[in-house]
C-alpha positions, 0 to 999 in steps of 0.5 A, a space after each residue: 507134598 509131592 514136591 517134598 516126596 520128590 526131593 526126598 527121593 532125589 536125596 535118598 538115591 544119591 546120599 542113601 541117608 534113609 538107610 542110615 537113619 531108618 534103622 536108628 528110628 525103627 530100632 526096638 525098645 522095651 515097651 516099658 522104656 517108652 515112659 516119661 521117666 526116660 526123656 531126660 537124655 533127649 531133653 539134655 541133647 535138645 538143650 545142647 543143640 540150643 547152646 550150639 545154635 545160640 553160641 554160634 550167633 554170640 560168637 559172631 559178635 563177641 570179641 575175645 580180647 581183654 580190652 573189648 570183651 566187656 564192651 561187646 557184651 554190653 553191645 549185645 545187651 543194649 545195641 544188637 537187635 535181640 542180642 540180650 535175648 540170645 545171651 539170656 537163652 544161652 545163659 538159661 540154657 546152660 543152667 538148664 542143661 546142667 540141671 537136666 543132666 543131673 536129673 538124668 544121671 540120678 534117674 540112670 543110677 536109681 533105675 540101675 541102668 549103670 549095671 551090666 552090660 551098660 558100664 561103658 555107657 555110664 562112664 561116657 555119661 560121667 564124662 559128658 557131665 564133667 564136660 558140661 560143667 567145664 563148658 558152663 565154667 568156661 562160659 562164666 569166665 567169658 562174661 569177663 566181669 568182676 565175678 568172672 575175673 576173681 572166680 578164675 583167680 580162685 580157680 587158678 589158686 586152687 590149681 596152683 596148690 597141686 603138688 609138683 604140677 601146680 605151677 604148670 597147671 596154672 601156666 596152662 590154665 591162664 596162658 601165663 603167670 597172671 590173668 591177662 588177655 591171653 587167658 581170655 583167648 584161651 578160655 574162648 577157644 576151650 569154650 567154643 571149640 575144645 569142649 563142644 567138640 568133646 561133647 559132640 564126640 561123646 554124645 555120638 559114642 553115648 548114642 552108639 552105645 545106647 543103640 548097641 546095648 539097648 535102652 534100659 528096661 523098666 527095673 522090676 523088683 526081683 529081676 536080678 542082673 546076671 552076666 550069664 543070662 541078662 543079654 538073652 533075657 533082654 533080647 527075648 523081652 524086646 522081641 516079645 514086647 518091644 515097640 519101635 523107638 519112632 514114634 512110640 518112644 520118640 513121641 514123649 521125647 519130642 514133648 520133653 524137648 518142646 517143654 525145655 525149649 519153652 521153659 528156657 525161652 520164658 526164663 530168658 524173656 522174664 529174667 533176661 541175661 546175666 551180667 556182665 557185672 562190672 569191669 574186672 578190676 584187679 585192684 579190688 582185692 576184698 571180694 568174694 565172687 560167687 559162681 553160678 548155681 552148679 558150683 555154689 555148694 562147693 563154694 559154700 563148703 570152702 567158705 564154711 570150713 576152717 581155712 586149714 582144711 582148704 588145701 586138703 579138701 580141694 585136692 582130695 574132695 572133688 577128685 575122690 567124688 569123680 572117682 567114685 562116680 566112675 567106679 559105680 558100675 564096677 562096684 555094683 554092676 550086677 544084682 537088683 536094679 529096682 530102687 525099691 530094693 536098693 535102700 542104700 542107693 536111694 538114701 545115698 541119692 537123698 542125702 547127697 541131694 539134701 547136702 548139695 541143695 542146702 549148701 547151695 542155699 547157704 551159698 546165697 543167703 549165709 552171713 558171709 556171702 557179700 553183696 558184690 557190687 564193687 564196681 558200682 559202689 552202693 550209695 549211702 542212704 540219704 538219711 545217714 548223711 543229713 546233718 553230718 559234719 564235713 569230716 563225717 561226710 568224708 567218712 561216708 565217702 570213704 566207706 562208699 569208695 572202699 566198697 565197705 558195703 559189699 560186706 556190711 549193710 546200711 539201711 537194709 542194703 548191702 552185704 551180709 558177710 559182716 554185721 550191719 553198720 546200723 547201730 554200730 555206734 551202740 556196740 563199739 566205742 570210738 577206740 574199738 572202732 579204730 582198732 577194728 578198722 586197723 587190725 580187723 577181726 573175725 572175717 574182717 581183714 585189717 585195713 591199717 595198710 590200706 587207709 591213711 590216718 585221715 581216712 580212718 579218722 573220717 570213717 570212725 567219725 561217720 560210724 559214731 553217728 550210726 545209732 538210733 536217736 533214742 539210744 546212747 553211744 557205747 562207752 568204755 567200761 568204768 574202772 572199778 576201784 580196788 576193794 580195800 581189806 
């Protein structure tokens, strides 16, 4: 201890760090704020520090090149010592950071911490939330697998629909007219330098505003926020019943930080890293890549709504939602803070949470969600191959090679976007099968230009065998003779 004390004294005499840190650690906060409800901000900051630490380690190995990025991820997963663990911690830390920051945003709103004089603190917090989503999205692109490639293609398509500036936005986003090596390098720079730099600057500004304006007190029902009297009343409360941030309030923050670290590490150990899910292949066009959980609700909205509404919703929906978030403290900057007397605010949060979680769930399980394993081609179950003719076996091979199993299940395995192929011969006749393959229908695209006639005949021959042994195949409706009068 004497050595540590001597080193600390030596540093203090030369750098004077104590004079800077001590006021921050000892500043007074309302006693009511030293609560478990106020730990989400520090937990988010802890996760951000974890992301920086693991990101630096990963950047030492990751190669931001279209030819080597995928291989470098495989190297991290299977060769580099604890590389898989670093990737897993980085992935689950990213998801946890988005989730905890969302909880923090909700808590701040319900506790009225966006009201006077903390409007700017809220605005900076919204910027932090958007930058966190941006960092998560750019990190998803760096996986450089099939989902990342086509997910970025969808994002570029959305950006390209913007009037007047659409083409320029795509050029900036991709570094050219198409997704290529320059695109990956650009996203690597954004993910590693630009967004973290913005986050560090915004976190510094956010902490400065918290110190400058104080931590929001516990929202007591009936205590209204008035611009003329609030600051004086807050200072009197802190002076009368305040506690130093360290150790009184910081104790709970440190416990919360330890909990989120343990949870992320456990998730990393149990579930491991995510992806990469196959080399990106621009020739596989019939894909529907899913984003990570924080964008699943948006994905579900555009998948469920009619196609003619897409452009309008894409260009107006997200910008309006973000604008409303920024305007919240200016629309409701005074008045009641307590959620117990703000039923509209509480019901709005409940409604939004229910809508987002329901849509996210639909994004995982609904019938139009494909089983995306186009890179590996899910094999046909053996029981569907026994006793088949060479033509029928050729049809099974075409179905596998063309990734039909992404959208259609067989034997309980595969996608659910289209109907299961089990029993398809009892539902459609031979002519109807040919027509469906060539012309498409419903959610199924037409494959008339993608399949040779011999391939179509083979696929139909194989599908004609897909029926239970005790059920007859579908037959054309019998012609009814005209009734004589």
